[in-house]
N, C-alpha and C positions, 0 to 999 in steps of 0.2 A: 504494500500500500504506499503510495506517495503521500508525504506530509505537505500540508499547506505552507507556503513560504509567506512570511511576513516582512521580509527585509526591504521591501520598497513601500510599505504602508506609511501614511502621513502621520504616525504616532510613535513617540519614543518608546513606550511600553511594548509595543508590537515588535519593533526593530530589535529591541533587547531580548524579547522572548524568542525571537528566531535565532538570535545568536546562542542562547543558553537554554533552549527549549527542551532539554532532556535532563535527567537526574545527575549524569556524570560530570557535565561540564562545570557546574558550580562547585562540585567537589574537587575536581582537578585544580580549579583555580584556588580553592581553600588550601590545598597542599602546596601549591606554589608560593602561597603567602606564608605557610608554615615553614617553607624552607626547601621542599623538594625540588631537585633540579634534573634528576636522571630518571630515565624511563623506569628502571627497576625500583627506584625509590617510590615513584608515584604507584606503581603496581603493588608493592609491598604494603603501602599505607591504605590503599583503596581496595585491593583484592578484586580489581576490575579485570574482566577478560581482556587479554593482550590486544586482540583485534579492535575492541571497543576503545580502549585507552589510546592505541595508535591513531585511530580515527579522530578522537577528540583532541589530541595534542596537534595533529595535522591542521584541524579546523581552527584551533586557537592561534596557531602560527600564522595561517592564511588570513585570519581576521586582524592580525597585528596585536593580539593580546600577550602573546609569548614569542621570543625569538629563540631560535634554534642555533647552537654553537657547537661545532665539532670538537670534542676533547680527546679522541682517540681515532687514528686512522685505520688500523687493522685489528679487529674488524671495526668498521665505521660506528662511532658512538657519539651521542649528542647530549648536550645539556640544554635545558630550557629555562629561560629567564624572562621575568615579567617585564614588559615594556611600560612606557608611561601610560599608554591606554589600558593595559592590564592592570597597573597600580590603581587607575581611577575606578576599576571594578570593585575595589574594596568596599565602597558605599553600597553597592548592591548586597554583597555578602554580609555587611554589617546590618542592613535592614532585615535580611533573611534571619540572622542571628537573633536579633531583638524579637521579632515575630516568633520564632521558634521557642526562645526562651520564655516568653510571656504566655504562650498559648498551647504548647505541645507536651507539657508535662502536667500531671494530675495536681490538683490543689494541694499545697503542703508538701509536695515532692521537690526536692532540691535539684536544680539543673547541675549536672556533674561536672561541667567545665565552665570557666569564666574567662573573660577578656581582661588582660592586665596591662597597664602602662608599663612599658619596658624600663623607663627611668625610675619611676616611683614605686611600682609594684602594686599601685592602687587598682581596684576592680573598675573597669570602664563599662558603661551601659550605653550602647550607641543609640542615638536618635536623629532623625532627619530634621535639619534646621534649615532655615532660609539663610543663605549666605549673606544677604544685605542686612537683615535685621538680628540675626542671631537667634530668633524665636523658633521653637519646635513647630514644624509644620503639622497641622491637624487635618487629615483628609476630609473631615466634615465641613471644614471652613474654606476650602479651595475647590476650584473648578477648572477643568481644562477648556481652553478656548483657542480659536484661531488667532494668529496675530492680526493686529490692525493693519 
């Protein structure tokens, strides 16, 4: 079955869904943020089928989210590094983190992992904020509209 493509829709959410519209892609990106660089590291962390992982890494390179760099000639081996575009994807993962932490554990059940500031060690709770005002964006108070 062919999937519906959203990469030319006039909506940022649709285009992002086209890029990450399967369950492996955000997990591959999560592991890249955690420091995975080599195929075997991604595979060990995710236990993804090799063919699936290879396809996801190839797509992320084609989309400019990761860069592939050869580190061994025989046999050819590559490392994958986040690009500027890939680093910008953190906000998507942070929003997923927040939603999952808030809604996908039973009441009173503690989420087993937290985000910590690398310098202070303080627990970080991500929120989507307006970059102009610094205010938390509440989806009930905003609407999408066409530009004037």
